[in-house]
C-alpha positions in Angstrom: -3.9 18.2 -0.3 -2.8 16.4 2.9 0.1 17.7 4.9 2.0 15.3 7.1 4.5 15.9 9.9 6.4 13.1 11.6 8.2 13.3 14.9 9.6 11.0 17.6 12.6 9.5 16.0 16.0 9.2 17.6 18.9 6.9 18.5 18.4 3.8 20.6 20.2 0.6 21.4 19.0 -2.7 20.1 16.1 -3.9 22.2 14.9 -0.4 22.9 11.6 1.3 22.1 10.5 4.5 20.3 7.1 6.0 19.6 6.6 7.9 16.4 3.9 10.4 15.9 2.4 11.9 12.7 0.1 14.9 12.5 -2.1 15.3 9.5 -3.9 18.3 8.1 -5.3 19.7 4.9 -8.2 17.3 4.3 -10.6 15.1 6.2 -8.6 12.6 8.3 -11.0 10.0 9.7 -12.1 8.5 6.3 -8.7 7.4 5.1 -6.4 4.6 6.0 -3.0 5.7 7.2 0.3 4.0 7.0 3.9 4.1 8.1 6.7 3.5 5.6 10.5 3.5 6.0 13.6 4.0 3.8 16.9 2.6 4.8 20.2 3.9 3.3 20.6 2.6 -0.2 17.2 1.0 -0.2 13.8 1.8 -1.6 11.0 3.0 0.7 9.0 0.1 2.1 5.6 -0.4 3.8 5.8 -1.0 7.5 2.3 -0.8 9.0 -1.2 0.4 8.1 -4.4 1.1 9.9 -8.0 1.4 8.7 -10.0 4.7 8.7 -11.7 3.7 12.0 -8.7 2.1 13.7 -10.4 -1.4 13.8 -8.1 -3.1 11.3 -4.3 -3.1 11.1 -1.8 -4.7 8.8 2.0 -5.1 9.2 5.0 -6.1 7.2 6.3 -9.5 8.3 9.6 -7.9 9.4 7.9 -5.9 12.2 4.9 -8.0 13.1 4.7 -8.6 16.8 7.2 -5.7 17.6 5.4 -2.6 16.1 1.9 -1.4 16.8 0.1 1.3 14.7 -2.7 3.3 16.2 -4.6 6.5 15.4 -6.6 9.2 17.2 -9.1 10.6 14.8 -10.0 13.4 17.2 -6.4 14.6 17.0 -5.8 13.8 13.3 -2.8 11.8 14.4 -1.3 8.4 13.8 1.3 6.7 15.9 3.8 3.9 15.6 5.0 2.2 18.8 8.2 0.3 18.1 9.5 -2.2 20.6 12.4 -4.7 20.5 14.1 -2.6 18.0 16.8 -4.1 15.8 19.7 -2.5 13.9 17.9 -3.4 10.7 15.1 -1.1 11.7 17.4 1.8 11.1 15.8 4.1 8.5 13.9 7.3 7.9 10.3 6.7 8.8 7.4 8.4 6.9 3.7 8.4 7.5 1.3 8.4 4.5 -2.4 8.8 3.9 -4.4 6.6 1.6 -5.7 8.3 -1.6 -9.1 6.5 -1.5 -11.6 6.5 1.4 -12.6 3.6 3.6 -10.1 1.1 2.2 -8.6 -1.7 4.2 -5.0 -1.2 5.3 -4.0 -4.4 3.4 -5.4 -3.0 0.1 -3.8 0.3 0.8 -0.4 -1.3 1.4 -0.5 -3.0 -2.0 -1.7 -0.1 -4.1 0.0 2.9 -2.4 -1.6 6.1 -1.2 -1.4 9.8 -1.5 1.7 11.1 -3.3 2.4 13.6 -0.6 4.9 12.7 2.1 6.2 14.4 5.2 9.8 15.1 5.9 10.2 11.9 7.8 11.8 11.1 11.1 15.1 9.3 11.5 15.4 6.2 13.6 18.9 4.8 14.4 19.3 1.5 16.2 22.7 0.5 17.4 23.9 -3.0 18.3 
């Protein structure tokens, strides 16, 4: 069973940047795609970005494309989300997630969902 712990959230002004981190443990890390999701107040959780097991392929929601970058370090069992040019609509609790099947593309993972376990999330607030 995978355990996930997110960190790095905070409050920034529009146009600012934040870097989120996620530490994973409990099962092999380097064979699963990883993703970031977010949940804004009153809304359902939505996919933000995904990365393949080896880091060579990424996939983004249209709303963050060109502003966010997902990366991973398999030696550290960690995945990151660099968020630039933040907008008030990016305000949400951000969660990382692991795929439930090995060696899938991040696009496939984004459509089908992954492991049912989630971390506690990290809150991002962007003010205008």
